N, C-alpha and C positions, 0 to 999 in steps of 0.2 A: 588433395590439398586445395584444388580449385573449389570443390564443394564446400569445404570449411570456410574459405575466404568469402564465398558467395553468401553462405549462411550468416557469417559474421557481419558483413556489410548490410544484409537484409535486416538483421537484428538491430543494428545501429540505427538505420533509417526508420524502421518501424517503431522503435523505442523512443527515438529522439522527438518525433513529431507530437505524440501525446504529452510527453514530459514538457516540451516547450509550450504547448497549449496550457497545461496546468500551471506552469511557472508564470506565464503571461496573465492568466486568470488571477493568480495570487498577487501579482504586482498591481493589478487594476483594482482589487478589492481589499479593504482592510478586514481584519478579523471581526470587527463589529458589524460588517455588512452581511454576515451569515455564511452559509456553505460556499466554498469556492467552486465546486463542481456540482452540477446537477446529478440526479440519479442516473439519467441517460448518459451523461458524460462518464460517470464512474463505470457504468456497464460497458460502454465502448472501450474504455481504457482496459478493463478486465479482459474483454474479448481480444484486444490487441496483444496483451501480455500472454494470454493462453496461446494464441496463434503463433506468436514469436517463439515461445518455448517449443511448441510442437514442431514448427518448421526447422528450428535449429537442431533439434534432436534427430530428425529424419528417421522416425520410428519404422520398424519393419512391421509387416502384417501380424506377426506373432506378438509383437510388443503393443500393438494398437489396442488389444483387448484390455490392457491395464489403464488406458487413457481416460475412459469415462469417469472412473472413480477420482482420478486426479483433478480433472476439470471440475467436477462437482464440488470437491473440497475447496478448490481455489475460489469458485464462485460463491460458495457459502461463507467463506472467510471475508470476501469482499463485501457481501451483503451485511454481515454482522458488524464489520468496521463502519460501514455507512450508517447503520443504526446507532452505533455508539457516538459517532460524530453528530448525528441529528439530536440525540439525547443531550449531549454537551451543549449544543447550540440552543436547544430549548431552555436548558438551565441558565445559560447566559442571558437569554431574552427575559427570563423571569427576574433576573437581578439588574438588568439594564436600567429600568425605571426607578430604581432605588438609589439613594445617595450612598456614598462610600461609608459614611458613619453608620447608616442602617445596616448595610451589608456586613460590616465588621461586628456590629453589636449582635446581630442575629445569626452569625455564622455558627455552624455545627460541625466541629472537626470530626466527630465520630461518624456522622452521616457522610462526610466527605471521604473518610477512610473506607467506609462500606462501599460507596460508589466506585472508588478507585480499585478496591479489591475485586469487586464484581467484574469490572472492565478487564482487569488483569487475568482473572480466571477465564473469562470468555475468550480473550486473546490466546491464552495458553491452550485452551481446549481446541480452538480452531487450528492453531499451529500443529498440535498433536494429530489432528485429523488429516491435515495436509501431509505430514510426515508419514503417517500410516498408509495413506493412499499412494505415496511415492515408493514406498519400500519394495513392493513386488516388482515394479517396473525397473527400479534402479538396479536390482540384481541381474536383470537381463541386458542391461546396456553394455555396449562394446566400450573398450577403452577410449576410442575416438568420441563416442557419444558422451561419455563421462567428462572428457576434456571440454567439449562444447558446453555442457551443463555447468561446469565449474567456471568457464569464461563468462557465461551469462550471469551466474551468481555474483562474480566479482564486479561485473559491470553494474548490476543492480545495487550492490552494496556501496559501491563508490558513488553512484547517483544519490542514494539515500544519505550518505555521509555529507555530500555536498549540499543537499537540500536542508539538512539539519543545521549545518554551519551557516547557510544563507539566512535561515530563520533566526538563528541566534544573533547574527550580526544586525539584522533588522530590529530585533527586540532591543539590543543594546543601543542602536541609533535612536530608537523612539524614546528610550529612557534618557538619553543625553539631551534630547530636545525639550523635555519637560522640566 
């Protein structure tokens, strides 16, 4: 039980600091200022997440052989997400110097749908690769390891939900000011 509590507290502290940094970065910069985190920041955050998961699971030597595929899938997913964010930022930069009237007049909803579909396909493909990489290891996890994994997943999902809600409220606040 002490190991579980220690792993949980470690997970909390390791996760909280990069998330606090990311949130502070978001608060200091507006969406128009460009990417909130540099590529190095995203890589450090990914490293921290990977380390957190591996530490919390306390893998046995037999389970360790499955870990490289999982780590690679997580890293690839992070890199692909960063590329999608960079592409979206580049698209916004293209539109930034144009007036709203020009943007509305020249918009191409079909091109938008294609870009959105491509992004969703890429996200789905990356997520499938992560799930496929996890499958062999997951079948070897003990009930205790599965509980720790579930607790981490709940923690991450709650943080995601809170971040989405925070962004939604900021968006509503900016709409009210205009």
